[in-house]
C-alpha positions in Angstrom: -1.3 -15.1 -3.6 -0.7 -12.6 -0.7 -2.4 -8.7 -1.5 -0.1 -6.0 -1.7 0.1 -3.7 1.4 0.7 -0.1 0.7 2.9 2.4 2.5 1.5 5.3 3.6 4.3 7.1 4.8 3.1 7.8 8.5 4.0 5.3 11.0 2.3 7.6 13.7 -1.3 7.1 12.5 -3.1 4.5 10.8 -6.4 4.5 9.6 -8.3 1.2 8.1 -11.4 0.8 6.3 -12.4 -3.1 7.1 -15.2 -5.0 4.8 -16.4 -7.8 7.3 -17.4 -9.7 4.7 -14.1 -9.8 2.7 -11.8 -10.2 5.7 -14.0 -12.1 8.7 -12.0 -15.6 8.0 -9.2 -14.3 7.8 -9.1 -12.1 10.8 -10.7 -15.3 12.6 -8.0 -17.8 12.1 -5.5 -15.2 13.3 -7.7 -14.3 16.8 -7.9 -18.4 16.7 -4.4 -18.4 16.7 -2.9 -15.7 18.6 -6.2 -14.6 20.7 -6.5 -10.9 19.3 -9.5 -10.5 21.2 -9.6 -10.7 24.9 -12.2 -13.4 26.5 -14.3 -10.6 28.4 -14.6 -8.3 25.1 -15.4 -10.8 22.6 -18.4 -12.2 25.7 -19.5 -8.7 25.8 -19.7 -8.3 21.9 -21.7 -11.6 21.8 -24.0 -10.5 24.7 -25.1 -7.2 23.8 -24.8 -6.6 19.5 -28.0 -8.5 17.9 -27.0 -11.7 16.0 -27.0 -10.5 12.9 -24.3 -8.0 13.6 -22.3 -9.8 15.8 -19.3 -11.4 12.8 -19.2 -8.0 11.6 -18.5 -6.3 14.8 -16.0 -9.2 15.9 -14.5 -8.7 12.8 -13.9 -4.9 13.2 -12.4 -5.6 17.0 -10.0 -8.0 15.8 -9.1 -5.9 12.9 -8.5 -2.7 16.0 -6.9 -5.2 17.8 -4.0 -6.5 14.9 -3.6 -2.6 14.1 -3.2 -2.0 18.1 -0.8 -5.4 18.0 1.4 -4.3 15.2 1.7 -0.4 16.6 2.4 -1.1 20.3 3.2 -5.0 20.5 1.5 -8.2 21.4 1.0 -7.5 24.9 -1.9 -5.2 24.7 -4.0 -8.1 23.1 -4.8 -8.9 26.3 -5.7 -6.0 27.9 -9.6 -5.4 28.2 -10.8 -2.1 27.0 -12.2 -0.1 29.8 -14.7 2.8 29.3 -13.9 6.5 30.2 -16.5 9.3 30.7 -19.3 9.7 28.1 -18.1 6.0 26.8 -15.3 6.4 24.8 -13.3 2.8 25.2 -9.6 3.1 26.3 -6.8 1.0 26.9 -5.2 1.9 30.2 -1.5 3.0 29.6 -1.6 2.8 25.9 1.2 5.3 24.6 -1.3 6.5 21.8 -5.2 6.6 21.3 -7.8 4.5 18.8 -11.1 4.8 17.6 -13.5 2.3 15.8 -17.0 3.0 14.2 -19.5 0.5 12.4 -22.2 0.8 9.9 -23.4 -1.9 7.9 -21.0 -4.5 7.1 -18.2 -2.3 7.5 -16.0 -0.4 10.0 -13.3 2.1 10.1 -10.1 1.7 12.4 -8.1 4.8 13.5 -5.1 4.2 15.7 -2.3 7.0 16.9 0.5 6.6 18.4 0.2 10.1 19.9 -2.0 12.8 21.2 -6.2 11.9 19.9 -8.2 10.9 17.1 -11.6 9.4 16.4 -13.1 8.2 13.2 -16.8 7.7 11.7 -18.5 5.9 9.0 -21.8 6.1 7.1 -23.4 3.4 4.7 -25.5 5.2 2.1 -28.7 5.8 3.4 -31.5 7.5 3.4 -31.6 10.4 6.4 -34.7 10.4 8.4 -34.4 14.0 9.6 -36.3 17.4 9.1 -35.1 20.2 6.8 -34.1 22.4 9.6 -32.4 19.5 11.8 -30.3 18.7 8.6 -29.7 22.5 7.7 -28.5 23.1 11.2 -26.1 19.6 11.1 -24.6 20.9 8.0 -23.8 24.2 9.4 -22.4 23.1 12.5 -20.0 20.5 10.4 -19.0 23.2 8.4 -18.3 25.5 11.1 -15.8 23.0 13.1 -14.2 22.4 9.8 -13.3 26.1 9.7 -15.3 26.4 6.1 -14.6 23.2 4.4 -17.3 22.2 2.2 -19.4 19.0 2.1 -19.5 16.9 -0.7 -22.8 15.7 -1.8 -26.5 16.6 -1.9 -29.2 15.8 -0.1 -29.0 12.9 2.3 -25.3 12.5 1.3 -24.3 16.0 2.0 -26.0 15.2 5.5 -24.4 11.8 6.2 -21.0 13.7 5.1 -21.7 16.6 8.0 -22.9 13.6 10.3 -19.5 11.9 10.1 -17.7 14.8 10.9 -19.2 16.0 13.9 -19.2 12.2 15.5 -15.3 12.0 14.4 -14.8 15.1 16.7 -16.9 14.2 19.4 -15.2 10.5 19.4 -11.6 12.3 19.7 -12.9 14.6 22.2 -14.3 12.0 24.3 -17.4 14.3 25.1 -20.2 12.4 23.6 -22.1 13.8 20.2 -25.2 15.5 22.8 -23.0 17.5 24.1 -21.0 18.4 20.9 -24.5 19.1 19.5 -25.4 21.4 21.5 -22.2 23.4 22.0 -23.1 23.9 17.9 -26.6 25.0 18.3 -28.2 21.7 16.6 -29.9 20.7 20.0 -31.1 23.3 22.1 -30.7 27.0 21.3 -27.6 28.9 19.5 -24.1 27.3 19.3 -21.6 28.5 22.1 -19.0 30.8 20.5 -16.4 30.3 23.1 -17.1 26.6 23.0 -17.0 26.3 19.3 -14.0 28.1 19.4 -12.2 25.8 21.6 -12.9 22.6 19.7 -11.4 24.1 16.8 -8.6 25.0 18.4 -8.1 21.8 19.8 -9.4 19.4 17.0 -9.2 18.9 13.4 -11.5 16.9 11.1 -11.2 15.8 7.4 -13.2 13.8 5.2 -12.1 10.3 4.0 -12.5 8.6 0.7 -14.0 5.0 1.5 -14.8 2.1 -0.7 -18.6 1.3 -1.7 -20.0 4.7 -1.6 -19.3 5.0 2.5 -18.6 8.2 3.8 -16.0 8.9 6.4 -14.3 11.3 8.5 -11.2 11.0 10.9 -10.4 14.0 13.9 -6.9 14.2 15.2 -5.5 17.0 17.4 -4.7 20.3 15.9 -1.0 20.1 14.7 -1.2 16.4 13.9 1.0 15.4 10.8 -1.0 14.9 7.8 -3.3 11.7 7.7 -2.4 9.0 6.0 -4.7 7.7 3.0 -7.2 5.0 4.5 -6.0 1.6 3.6 -8.1 -1.4 3.0 -7.7 -4.4 5.7 -6.4 -7.4 3.7 -8.5 -10.3 3.4 -5.5 -12.8 2.9 -3.6 -14.2 5.7 -0.4 -13.4 4.8 -0.7 -10.0 4.4 -2.7 -9.9 8.0 0.3 -11.6 9.3 2.7 -9.2 7.5 0.7 -6.5 9.1 1.5 -7.6 12.3 5.2 -7.7 11.7 4.9 -4.3 10.6 4.7 -4.7 7.2 2.4 -1.4 6.6 4.4 1.3 7.2 
């Protein structure tokens, strides 16, 4: 029986949670049939990723390419990713934007038809940071989210803050070090002008994810309300339906 796909009601933006253990087989089968991941990208993943994480990384890239194909057409399957300044991958000429984040055996995929997007997720884990550094990260995440409170306590709260900052940095394409410097997490005091510029350009929202993962999505200010995060199906028929646009 194929899995049902919900309809988030916003065909402009898609955010998907990918559990590699659940959907690796079905995505690999579609990749084998259609060639979702270009050979150059496949070879780069195999060459640069630790062996224990390769299957999860390939699964994440297959999921991303499937969503890109569904939203923009099959011609985007054959185009290799290029890197823009500070390392954000890009597809030259794509009439939209995308973002991908990995943590353990899961990933978060965000694709939008317009403007810009950044996503990030973290698995539940201990955070090895000094108390002062954690406080600065929390303060920066609340400040850039215009005062929106963080969930959880201790390590969970710090992770919630961290994914907000990562999502913003990916959306802006500025690199995490620059964002941390501008907000005062690294170096001296925060730069009020730089913080204000980020607030006026991008917004960030926490998202609910399975398995205790924490995540955040950042989009351009003025973007329509974000859709509910969907879980990537593990059923081949449901994945094929996604390719045909059945999810929106």
